[in-house]
Every structure is written in C-alpha cells, then in structure tokens.
N, C-alpha and C positions, 0 to 999 in steps of 0.2 A: 945777697949773702948765701953762701953754701951751708946747708944744714944737713945733719945726718938724718937718714931715714929711720924712724923708730917703729914702724909697723906698716902693714898692708891691710886694706879693707876692700870690700866691693860695694859699689853704689847701686842705686835702684835699677840700673840697666845691666848690672853684672860686670861692669868694667872695674879694673883694679885701680885703687886709689892709694897713693903713698901718704903716710902721716909724717910730717917733718917735726924736728925738735922745736921749731919756732911756733908750732901750733897750727900751721896751715896745712892744707891738703892739696895734692895734685894728682891728676889722672896719670896712670902708668900703663905700660904695655907688659905682657908677660910671656916669656918663652915657654915651650912645652916643658912640663915639670921634670921630665927625665933628664933634661940638661942641667937642672938645679942652678940655672943662671937667670933669675928674674932681673929685669932691667927697666929703667925709666927713660923717658924721652925729655931732654932738656929743651928750653925754648929755641936753641940753635939747631935742634934736630939731632944732637949727639946722644948716645946712650950712656947711661951710668950703671955699671954692674952692681948688683946687690952687695951692700957692705961699704959702698963709697957714698959720696955726698951728692946732693942735688941742689942746684941754685933755686931758691924759692922765688917764684915769679912775683908773688904779692909783696914780699919784703924788698925785692930788687926794684920794684916799681914805686912803692910807697915809703919803704924803709922807716916804718914807725918804730922808734927805739924801744918802746915798751913791750913790743911783741917778739923782739929778738932774744933768743936764749943762747948763752955761751955754751959751747959744746967742747968737751975735752977730747973727744974721740969721734972720728967719722964712721964708727962701726954700727952696722945694723943691730938693733936690740931685739932679738927674739928670745926671750928668756926661757921659754919652756918648749918641750917637744910638741905640746898641743898647739901653741902659737905657730910653730913651723908647719905643722900639719894643715892648719887652716889657711896659712899663707900660700900653700902650693909648693913650698920648699921640701927638699928631702928631710925626712924625720925618722926617728927611731920608734917604731911601733911597739917595741918592748919596754918603753918608758913606763915606770911604775904608775904614774898618774893615769896614763892611757889604758894600761892593763886593768887598773881598778875600775875605771869608767866602763869598760867593756864587760867586766864581770858583773857590775851593777845592772847593765842593760840585759844581760842573759838571765839574771835573776827575775827581772821584771817580765821578760818574755816568757819565762817558764810559767809565770802566773797568768799572763794574758792569753797564752795559747791553750790554757785549759778551760777558759771561760766561754760560755755561749753569749754572743753579743746581745741576744734577745732575752733569754730567761735569766741571765746574770748581768743585765744591763748596767746596774749601778756599779758593780765591782769591775766590770769591763771598762766603763768610762773612767773610773778612778785609775786603773792600771795604765790605760792609754794616755791619760794626762801625765802620769808619772813618767812614762816612756818619752813623751814628746817635750816635756817641760812646761806644758800649758794645756788648757782644755781645748778639745777639738771635737767637731761634729763628724770627723772622718769615720768611715766604716772600713775597718781592716779585718778581713776574714781570717781567723786563725787556720792553720799556723802561718806565722809571719816571722821573718828574721831580719835583723839589722845590726850594725856595729855599735852605734851610740844612741840613736833616737833623737837626741837634742840637736842634731844637725839636719833634721827633717823640718821643712817649712811647708805645711799643708794648708791649702786654701779651704773654702767652704765646700762641703758635700763631696769630698774625695772618696773614691771607692777602690779598695784593693780586693781582689778575688783571692782564692786559696794559694798558699805556697809561694808567695812573693818574697824576694830577697833584695834588700837595699843596703849596699855598702856605703854608708853615709860618713865616710872619712872626711870629705868636704861637704859643703851644704848641698842638699837636694831640695829645690824649690818646686812645688807642684801647685798649679793654679786651682781656681774654683771649678767644681763640677767635672773633675778629671776621672776617667774610668781606667783602671789598671787591671788587665786580664790576669787569669791564673798563671802562675809560674813565671811572671815577668821578673827579670833580673836587672837591677839598676846599679851600676858600678861607678863610683867616683874614684876608687882606689886604682893606682897603677904602679908599675915597677920600672926601674931603670932598664933601658934596652941593652946596655952592655953587661955582660955576665959578671965581670969582677965587682962592679958596683952593686949589682943585684944580689950577689952572694954575700955582700956585707950586711944585708938585712934591712937597709934603708929603703923607704918607699915614699910615695907622694900621692897627691889626689888633685882632681880637677872638678869643680862644681857642675852640677847638672840642673837644667831648668826645663820644666814641662808647662806649657801655657794653658790658659783657661780652656775648658771644654774639649781638651784632647782626649783621644781614646787609644790606649796602647793594647794591641792584641796579645793574646796569650803566648807565653814562652818567648816573647821578644827580649832582646838584650840591649840595654842602653849603656853605651860606653862612656868613659870619662870625658868631661868637658862638653858634652852635647847639649844643645838647646833644641827643643821641639816647639814649634810655633803653635799659637792658639788654634783650636778647632781642627787640628790635623789629626789624621787617623794613621796608625802604624799597623801594618799587617802582621798577623800571627807568625811567630817564628823569625821575625826580622832581626838583623844585627845592625843597630844604628850607631855608626861610628863617626858620622858627620851631622852637622846641623840640618834640621828639616824646617822649611819655612811654614808659615801659617796657612791654613785653609787648603791642605793637600792630602791626598792619600799616597802614602809611601810604603814600600815593602821590599823584601829581599835581603840577600846577604852578598855584598853590602847593601844596606837599605837605600833605595833610590826613589825619587818622586815618580809616581805612576801617572797621576792626573790631578788636575785642580778640582776642588770641591765647591768652587764659586763660579 
C-alpha cells in the first residue's frame, strides 16, 4: 500500500529515514539540499519525489490490517519551518519560531561569553547546559558563537578553543575527546546555487559529523554535509568540503588526505 511520507529522520549512521503514515520507517536517499528535491528509493528502484507517496515494504509484504492508516492526501506533512530546516528542505529562516530561537541563543551566549570556565564554573556549566539543552562536560572556551545550540550533539570531553563558530542549522554531531582548534568554523547552513532562488531568502542545511578523537586544526572550515572520520587530524587553515576517512591526516584548500596515521 502506498503511504504518504509524514517526515524525515536520520538513523545512527546518519542516513535519511522516511516516516510513513502507516507507522513504518524506510531508508531514503537525499539529493543536495539546494535542489530542494529530496527523494526516496522504492523496492523497484524508482524514485519518489518529496510530496508523493511511497509503497511501504512492510505493509506490502505482510499487509497487517491494523497497521494501515487511511490517508486522504499523499502530501508530505512538514508543518513548520523548523521541521523543514531539520529535514534538509528549503525553509524560511525569517520564520517567527526560528527568529525567537536564535534570539534566545544569542541571549544565552552573551552570558556564557562573559564567564570564566574556571572561576565561574558553576554559572558557566549552567549556561552551557541551557545552550545545549542538556548537561555536558564539554569545555567551550569563550567567545563562542552558534545559531541554535540545541542542534549540537557533543560527546565526552569535547574541547573548543577560542573564537569558534558553529552554524548548527542542521545537527552537528561531535564524538568523544574531539579537539577543535581556535577560530574553527563549522557550517551546516547553505544557500541555493541559483541566484533567483537565493534572492528569495530561502536556505537549507546539511548535517556535519566529526568522529571520536579527531583533531581539527585552527582556522579550519568544515562545510555542509561533511563527515570526518574518527582519529583523523585536519590541518590548520583547511577547507573541508568532502568527507575525510578515519585515521588520516588531511589538509589544504580543498582539504585532501596527506597520509595515513595507522
């Protein structure tokens, strides 16, 4: 049975998962966000553009009547601009909910950036937990800037040096014991490549993942959609626009693998 797609999620591997109206989930593929055409792969290998329906493999195979939900419309339900933002679709960044969320983040950052993490440890930890939405043992050296804070997923003992910027429009997942050098820029946000669409003010984002024990050198730029493997080292000043595998030293603009570390 074809079911309308009601939302997108990412699994533990960072792959897109479509949530269907019948309550089942299926893995999906995702085009670059500037095309604004997310799509899914059917069992026959065909693609179904966002807003259409998808044949549920589980329902097709088992057809349990109690799990099938009648749907009046095959339309994708993304009720808010925030949901669009997190799904990778084009969204309006001037939406009132998002403007309010960013204003709240800036207020928290004004407090956080005036606190000494050592002499004001209790207040610093409270402000950091408010920023991230949960307690963390991360050490983020002020000043620090980000868009939302609640889209940061930090592992154990993460360290940020001075003057880092994270545009966490999509999720930024950073593993355990990761070192982030001074002035590192992490950008999930991106804009349409064609000028007329870009002029409209709509934008999108792609999640970034940095694996355990990675070290990002000072002034490196991590571009939207990049994954950096565990234990890898990124040279200072690099522009990372493509994925970097685990256990390598990579550097340059564009960033390329220089040598293996194992």
